[in-house]
N, C-alpha and C positions, 0 to 999 in steps of 0.2 A: 564356183558358179556366181553369176552376177546378172542383175536385171539390166536390160537395155531397151532402147526404142529404135525401131526400124526407120531409117531415113530414106531408104530406097534400095534399088537393086544395082548390081555391078555387072557390066558386060565387058568381055575381053576377047579379041579375035585371036590373040596369041597367048597361050597359057600352058601351064604344066599339064602333062597328059592325065593326071589324076583328077583334074578340074573339069574334064570333058563331061558334059551332061549334068553337071551339078549346078544348083541354084545358089547364087552368091548375093548376100545382102550387105548393105552398109548399115552398121548398128552403132548408135551412140550409147556407150555404157553410162549408167546412172549410179550416183551415190545413194546411200540409204535415205537421204533427204530428198531424192528425186532430181537432184541437180546433175548436169553433165560431169562425167568423170574421165578426163583425158580426151584424147583424140578418138574419132570413130574408128571402128575395126571392121575388117572384112570377115564375114561369118557364113559358113555353109549351112543351108537350110533344106531339110527334107520334110518339114512339117507344114509348109505353105503359109508362112507369116507374110503379112503385107505391110505397106507403108503406114506408119503410125502405130503399129501393133507393139505391145510390150512383149519381150521375149526373155526367156531364161537361157543364158548362154554359158558355155564352159570353154576354157582354154586348155583343156586336157587333150594334148596332141595325140596321145595313145588311143583315146576313144575315136577320134576322127580317122586315125590310121586304120583302125579295125573296120570302119565303114567304107572308106574310099581307096585304101591302099597304103602299104607300109612306106612307100617312097614319097608320099605327099608332103609338101612344105607347108600345107595349111595347118592352122592351129585352133581357130575358134569354130564352134558349131552350136546350133540351136538345140537345146535339151528339152525345152517345153514352152508351151504357150499358157501363161497364167490366166485364171478366170478373170473376166472383166468385172470391175466394181460397179 
């Protein structure tokens, strides 16, 4: 699990069938110091995070497969929305 900040949403007209009806976010992962950590990732969101929100994400593909289907190529998903400081 890792913290990240939502940069925005992603839209695709052509996508894998398991992505249908799912909300996709572009999230910049952050280091423990709050600095960007690598390139932004595409994250599935069922919790309603918005632009600028801090989210707790996981790259546990099995957890995502249980939510949206065993054949999904997706990897990252939102696990929680931390309390605001």
